[in-house]
MDAnalysis code that builds the backbone (N, CA, C; Angstrom):
import MDAnalysis as mda
import numpy as np

u = mda.Universe.empty(375, n_residues=125, atom_resindex=np.repeat(np.arange(125), 3), trajectory=True)
u.add_TopologyAttr("name", ["N", "CA", "C"] * 125)
u.add_TopologyAttr("resid", np.arange(1, 126))
u.add_TopologyAttr("resname", ["MET", "ALA", "SER", "SER", "GLU", "GLU", "ARG", "ILE", "LYS", "ILE", "LEU", "GLN", "MET", "ILE", "GLN", "ASP", "GLY", "LYS", "ILE", "SER", "PRO", "GLU", "ASP", "GLY", "ALA", "LYS", "LEU", "LEU", "GLU", "ALA", "LEU", "ASN", "ARG", "SER", "ALA", "GLY", "LEU", "ARG", "PRO", "ALA", "ALA", "PRO", "ARG", "GLY", "PRO", "ALA", "PRO", "SER", "ASP", "GLU", "GLY", "ARG", "TYR", "LEU", "ARG", "VAL", "ARG", "VAL", "THR", "ASP", "VAL", "VAL", "THR", "GLY", "LYS", "ALA", "LYS", "VAL", "SER", "VAL", "ASN", "LEU", "PRO", "LEU", "SER", "LEU", "VAL", "ASP", "ALA", "GLY", "MET", "SER", "ILE", "ALA", "SER", "ASN", "PHE", "ALA", "PRO", "GLU", "ILE", "ALA", "HIS", "ALA", "ASP", "ILE", "MET", "GLY", "ALA", "ILE", "ARG", "ASN", "GLY", "LEU", "SER", "GLY", "LYS", "ILE", "VAL", "ASP", "VAL", "ILE", "ASP", "GLU", "GLU", "ASP", "GLY", "GLU", "HIS", "VAL", "GLU", "ILE", "PHE", "LEU", "ASP"])
u.atoms.positions = np.array([
    [-0.977, -3.019, -15.796],
    [-0.485, -1.655, -15.836],
    [-1.445, -0.790, -16.655],
    [-1.560, 0.457, -16.287],
    [-2.455, 1.368, -16.987],
    [-1.961, 1.575, -18.413],
    [-2.896, 1.638, -19.330],
    [-2.498, 1.794, -20.722],
    [-2.084, 3.225, -21.014],
    [-1.242, 3.369, -22.008],
    [-0.817, 4.710, -22.395],
    [-2.002, 5.499, -22.943],
    [-3.003, 4.802, -23.503],
    [-4.193, 5.488, -24.016],
    [-4.928, 6.209, -22.882],
    [-5.056, 5.566, -21.713],
    [-5.719, 6.197, -20.572],
    [-4.932, 7.421, -20.108],
    [-3.629, 7.296, -20.081],
    [-2.788, 8.422, -19.669],
    [-2.912, 9.581, -20.651],
    [-2.925, 9.259, -21.936],
    [-3.044, 10.299, -22.966],
    [-4.377, 11.020, -22.845],
    [-5.453, 10.294, -22.563],
    [-6.770, 10.924, -22.402],
    [-6.761, 11.920, -21.247],
    [-6.119, 11.552, -20.143],
    [-6.035, 12.459, -18.998],
    [-5.223, 13.696, -19.368],
    [-4.093, 13.485, -20.026],
    [-3.257, 14.613, -20.433],
    [-3.974, 15.510, -21.434],
    [-4.773, 14.908, -22.310],
    [-5.540, 15.696, -23.282],
    [-6.585, 16.546, -22.576],
    [-7.232, 15.992, -21.530],
    [-8.218, 16.762, -20.770],
    [-7.557, 17.959, -20.081],
    [-6.322, 17.787, -19.615],
    [-5.585, 18.905, -19.017],
    [-5.295, 19.950, -20.082],
    [-4.796, 19.498, -21.219],
    [-4.453, 20.411, -22.306],
    [-5.670, 21.182, -22.791],
    [-6.828, 20.510, -22.857],
    [-8.060, 21.151, -23.329],
    [-8.719, 22.032, -22.274],
    [-8.151, 22.055, -21.072],
    [-8.707, 22.869, -20.007],
    [-9.944, 22.279, -19.358],
    [-10.202, 21.006, -19.592],
    [-11.380, 20.350, -19.015],
    [-11.165, 20.013, -17.546],
    [-9.918, 19.784, -17.165],
    [-9.561, 19.563, -15.769],
    [-8.276, 20.323, -15.491],
    [-8.058, 20.633, -14.226],
    [-6.842, 21.358, -13.848],
    [-5.646, 20.403, -13.838],
    [-4.434, 20.947, -13.909],
    [-3.257, 20.088, -13.809],
    [-3.223, 19.306, -12.493],
    [-3.680, 19.937, -11.401],
    [-3.702, 19.250, -10.110],
    [-4.644, 18.050, -10.151],
    [-5.840, 18.245, -10.745],
    [-6.795, 17.143, -10.845],
    [-6.269, 16.056, -11.777],
    [-5.593, 16.466, -12.843],
    [-4.994, 15.492, -13.740],
    [-3.934, 14.665, -13.030],
    [-3.144, 15.327, -12.185],
    [-2.127, 14.606, -11.414],
    [-2.773, 13.599, -10.477],
    [-3.899, 13.991, -9.857],
    [-4.610, 13.068, -8.968],
    [-5.136, 11.860, -9.742],
    [-5.687, 12.110, -10.937],
    [-6.182, 10.997, -11.759],
    [-5.042, 10.078, -12.189],
    [-3.923, 10.656, -12.596],
    [-2.778, 9.840, -12.989],
    [-2.259, 9.031, -11.810],
    [-2.244, 9.655, -10.635],
    [-1.798, 8.938, -9.435],
    [-2.743, 7.779, -9.124],
    [-4.062, 8.037, -9.229],
    [-5.038, 6.975, -8.977],
    [-4.892, 5.864, -10.011],
    [-4.625, 6.228, -11.248],
    [-4.426, 5.248, -12.303],
    [-3.202, 4.382, -12.000],
    [-2.125, 5.020, -11.585],
    [-0.910, 4.277, -11.238],
    [-1.149, 3.364, -10.042],
    [-1.828, 3.898, -9.027],
    [-2.107, 3.115, -7.832],
    [-2.971, 1.916, -8.180],
    [-3.991, 2.151, -8.987],
    [-4.893, 1.077, -9.398],
    [-4.136, 0.001, -10.170],
    [-3.298, 0.418, -11.080],
    [-2.550, -0.533, -11.899],
    [-1.538, -1.289, -11.059],
    [-0.897, -0.602, -10.119],
    [0.140, -1.231, -9.324],
    [-0.394, -2.141, -8.240],
    [-1.521, -1.817, -7.665],
    [-2.040, -2.583, -6.533],
    [-3.001, -3.684, -6.927],
    [-3.573, -3.610, -8.075],
    [-4.639, -4.532, -8.449],
    [-4.295, -6.010, -8.279],
    [-3.147, -6.496, -8.769],
    [-2.898, -7.924, -8.651],
    [-2.703, -8.407, -7.220],
    [-2.070, -7.605, -6.342],
    [-1.721, -8.102, -5.022],
    [-2.490, -7.433, -3.889],
    [-3.283, -6.436, -4.168],
    [-3.955, -5.684, -3.109],
    [-5.019, -6.522, -2.423],
    [-4.993, -6.564, -1.088],
    [-6.004, -7.328, -0.382],
    [-7.386, -6.704, -0.476],
    [-7.464, -5.379, -0.705],
    [-8.751, -4.709, -0.804],
    [-8.940, -4.172, -2.224],
    [-8.794, -4.996, -3.214],
    [-8.960, -4.573, -4.591],
    [-10.419, -4.314, -4.906],
    [-10.729, -3.990, -6.152],
    [-12.103, -3.730, -6.537],
    [-12.983, -4.946, -6.278],
    [-14.233, -4.690, -6.015],
    [-15.177, -5.782, -5.807],
    [-15.213, -6.638, -7.061],
    [-15.414, -7.952, -6.929],
    [-15.427, -8.819, -8.103],
    [-16.401, -8.350, -9.165],
    [-17.514, -7.734, -8.756],
    [-18.494, -7.279, -9.738],
    [-17.978, -6.091, -10.551],
    [-16.912, -5.423, -10.080],
    [-16.351, -4.283, -10.799],
    [-15.313, -4.698, -11.832],
    [-14.838, -5.920, -11.772],
    [-13.828, -6.378, -12.713],
    [-14.367, -6.257, -14.141],
    [-13.639, -5.549, -14.971],
    [-14.027, -5.421, -16.366],
    [-15.171, -4.455, -16.618],
    [-15.625, -3.738, -15.595],
    [-16.717, -2.784, -15.773],
    [-16.149, -1.395, -16.010],
    [-16.895, -0.590, -16.765],
    [-16.442, 0.740, -17.132],
    [-17.545, 1.767, -16.980],
    [-17.129, 3.005, -16.718],
    [-17.994, 4.165, -16.837],
    [-17.643, 4.767, -18.185],
    [-18.643, 4.898, -19.041],
    [-18.407, 5.416, -20.393],
    [-19.150, 6.731, -20.568],
    [-18.437, 7.750, -21.035],
    [-19.020, 9.065, -21.259],
    [-18.914, 9.368, -22.752],
    [-20.037, 9.717, -23.342],
    [-20.067, 10.062, -24.769],
    [-20.734, 11.424, -24.934],
    [-20.069, 12.318, -25.642],
    [-20.650, 13.607, -25.993],
    [-20.610, 13.699, -27.501],
    [-21.774, 13.872, -28.114],
    [-21.854, 13.965, -29.569],
    [-22.496, 15.277, -29.980],
    [-22.153, 15.728, -31.165],
    [-22.755, 16.916, -31.741],
    [-24.155, 16.541, -32.214],
    [-25.166, 17.287, -31.772],
    [-26.555, 16.969, -32.104],
    [-26.801, 17.069, -33.604],
    [-26.194, 18.037, -34.256],
    [-26.435, 18.261, -35.679],
    [-25.745, 17.218, -36.544],
    [-24.453, 17.005, -36.309],
    [-23.685, 16.108, -37.180],
    [-23.655, 14.666, -36.686],
    [-23.908, 14.466, -35.403],
    [-23.802, 13.129, -34.830],
    [-22.359, 12.706, -34.583],
    [-21.420, 13.609, -34.858],
    [-19.999, 13.315, -34.684],
    [-19.633, 13.341, -33.198],
    [-18.814, 12.380, -32.777],
    [-18.379, 12.303, -31.387],
    [-17.439, 13.460, -31.064],
    [-17.709, 14.128, -29.954],
    [-16.832, 15.191, -29.463],
    [-15.950, 14.661, -28.346],
    [-16.525, 13.808, -27.498],
    [-15.807, 13.235, -26.366],
    [-16.199, 11.776, -26.240],
    [-15.218, 10.943, -25.996],
    [-15.461, 9.531, -25.732],
    [-14.442, 9.082, -24.691],
    [-14.921, 8.867, -23.473],
    [-14.034, 8.505, -22.365],
    [-14.527, 7.215, -21.742],
    [-13.631, 6.273, -21.540],
    [-13.942, 5.010, -20.875],
    [-13.049, 4.895, -19.650],
    [-13.669, 4.861, -18.476],
    [-12.907, 4.764, -17.232],
    [-13.212, 3.455, -16.530],
    [-12.180, 2.718, -16.136],
    [-12.431, 1.522, -15.334],
    [-13.106, 1.940, -14.022],
    [-14.059, 1.142, -13.568],
    [-14.751, 1.489, -12.326],
    [-13.795, 1.594, -11.149],
    [-12.647, 0.947, -11.252],
    [-11.668, 1.062, -10.178],
    [-11.156, 2.497, -10.027],
    [-11.313, 3.330, -11.067],
    [-10.895, 4.732, -11.003],
    [-12.045, 5.682, -10.714],
    [-13.271, 5.206, -10.822],
    [-14.425, 6.083, -10.692],
    [-14.496, 6.716, -9.305],
    [-14.178, 5.954, -8.270],
    [-14.224, 6.500, -6.917],
    [-13.282, 7.693, -6.790],
    [-12.069, 7.577, -7.335],
    [-11.119, 8.701, -7.294],
    [-11.663, 9.885, -8.084],
    [-12.246, 9.618, -9.233],
    [-12.834, 10.676, -10.052],
    [-13.999, 11.355, -9.356],
    [-14.813, 10.563, -8.664],
    [-15.937, 11.130, -7.928],
    [-15.443, 12.032, -6.808],
    [-14.354, 11.660, -6.180],
    [-13.785, 12.503, -5.124],
    [-13.353, 13.849, -5.690],
    [-12.738, 13.827, -6.858],
    [-12.330, 15.073, -7.508],
    [-13.559, 15.875, -7.916],
    [-14.550, 15.216, -8.494],
    [-15.764, 15.896, -8.941],
    [-16.501, 16.553, -7.784],
    [-16.432, 15.955, -6.604],
    [-17.139, 16.523, -5.456],
    [-16.592, 17.895, -5.072],
    [-15.366, 18.205, -5.492],
    [-14.818, 19.545, -5.258],
    [-15.539, 20.593, -6.091],
    [-16.047, 20.191, -7.246],
    [-16.718, 21.112, -8.150],
    [-18.237, 21.088, -7.983],
    [-18.752, 19.968, -7.506],
    [-20.196, 19.809, -7.324],
    [-20.451, 19.086, -6.004],
    [-20.341, 19.825, -4.888],
    [-20.466, 19.181, -3.579],
    [-21.850, 18.591, -3.316],
    [-22.828, 18.991, -4.099],
    [-24.184, 18.466, -3.904],
    [-24.352, 17.036, -4.417],
    [-23.367, 16.515, -5.115],
    [-23.442, 15.143, -5.615],
    [-23.316, 14.171, -4.455],
    [-24.207, 13.204, -4.415],
    [-24.217, 12.197, -3.347],
    [-23.224, 11.096, -3.688],
    [-21.956, 11.370, -3.462],
    [-20.866, 10.458, -3.813],
    [-21.103, 9.056, -3.258],
    [-21.416, 8.956, -1.979],
    [-21.600, 7.636, -1.347],
    [-22.778, 6.886, -1.958],
    [-23.862, 7.583, -2.258],
    [-25.035, 6.936, -2.856],
    [-24.729, 6.416, -4.257],
    [-24.021, 7.218, -5.024],
    [-23.686, 6.806, -6.397],
    [-22.758, 5.605, -6.369],
    [-21.725, 5.654, -5.539],
    [-20.790, 4.534, -5.461],
    [-21.495, 3.283, -4.927],
    [-22.437, 3.455, -4.002],
    [-23.209, 2.314, -3.499],
    [-24.024, 1.677, -4.597],
    [-24.656, 2.494, -5.433],
    [-25.453, 1.961, -6.549],
    [-24.557, 1.224, -7.540],
    [-23.382, 1.763, -7.803],
    [-22.447, 1.105, -8.712],
    [-22.022, -0.238, -8.136],
    [-21.670, -0.262, -6.862],
    [-21.236, -1.506, -6.206],
    [-22.358, -2.545, -6.168],
    [-23.610, -2.082, -6.166],
    [-24.757, -3.000, -6.141],
    [-25.178, -3.445, -7.532],
    [-24.373, -3.118, -8.556],
    [-24.616, -3.649, -9.886],
    [-25.373, -2.752, -10.846],
    [-25.560, -1.477, -10.517],
    [-26.226, -0.563, -11.436],
    [-25.526, -0.623, -12.789],
    [-26.295, -0.727, -13.858],
    [-25.687, -0.754, -15.185],
    [-26.643, -0.132, -16.193],
    [-26.124, 0.108, -17.388],
    [-26.917, 0.725, -18.440],
    [-26.704, 2.228, -18.491],
    [-27.568, 2.908, -19.244],
    [-27.459, 4.355, -19.401],
    [-27.967, 5.015, -18.125],
    [-27.122, 5.863, -17.521],
    [-27.530, 6.532, -16.291],
    [-27.735, 8.030, -16.485],
    [-27.209, 8.585, -17.581],
    [-27.419, 9.996, -17.902],
    [-27.654, 10.094, -19.400],
    [-28.677, 10.874, -19.767],
    [-28.982, 11.126, -21.179],
    [-29.529, 12.545, -21.266],
    [-28.667, 13.490, -21.646],
    [-29.031, 14.902, -21.639],
    [-28.704, 15.506, -22.993],
    [-29.611, 16.328, -23.494],
    [-29.349, 17.098, -24.709],
    [-29.256, 18.558, -24.318],
    [-28.104, 19.160, -24.584],
    [-27.874, 20.575, -24.319],
    [-28.151, 21.320, -25.619],
    [-29.345, 21.857, -25.721],
    [-29.738, 22.517, -26.964],
    [-28.930, 23.772, -27.230],
    [-28.525, 24.481, -26.178],
    [-27.752, 25.707, -26.346],
    [-26.398, 25.435, -26.995],
    [-25.726, 24.369, -26.545],
    [-24.418, 24.025, -27.101],
    [-24.505, 22.978, -28.209],
    [-25.704, 22.419, -28.427],
    [-25.869, 21.415, -29.472],
    [-25.150, 20.120, -29.172],
    [-25.162, 19.709, -27.895],
    [-24.454, 18.495, -27.501],
    [-25.403, 17.491, -26.856],
    [-25.137, 16.244, -27.124],
    [-25.869, 15.134, -26.512],
    [-24.883, 14.400, -25.621],
    [-25.181, 14.378, -24.296],
    [-24.298, 13.759, -23.317],
    [-24.948, 12.479, -22.816],
    [-24.194, 11.382, -22.899],
    [-24.667, 10.098, -22.399],
    [-23.595, 9.502, -21.500],
    [-24.031, 8.938, -20.372],
    [-23.118, 8.260, -19.466],
    [-23.684, 6.867, -19.208],
    [-22.830, 5.857, -19.384],
    [-23.227, 4.457, -19.237],
    [-22.351, 3.777, -18.193],
    [-22.916, 2.784, -17.543],
    [-22.167, 1.863, -16.707],
    [-22.316, 0.491, -17.324],
    [-21.226, -0.144, -17.617],
    [-21.297, -1.522, -18.120],
    [-20.090, -2.321, -17.711],
])
């Protein structure tokens, strides 16, 4: 079953205005579906996805203090990518998911936003 911590993170993103309530509902639904179907679903996540996560870290460049720390099971990433494609249709959803399914791991994004003073890192592990 999905942890209450994952649910709280989604609700916090809605409260902070980072995602819309509709998108939050979709994420919660995907989380519930993932948790409910995982043990008995004939088409569950690929074995290589078991225990793997997409991790997003945003830190303040000056203080080094974490601003955002999100860990998503890869079983939810596909649903998240579908939502993200509404905001950034130029993202190659199928290519990214293919790379993930083929075992891509490690740091995949490392960006410093000097204007906002943020360091954004995205990892697959």
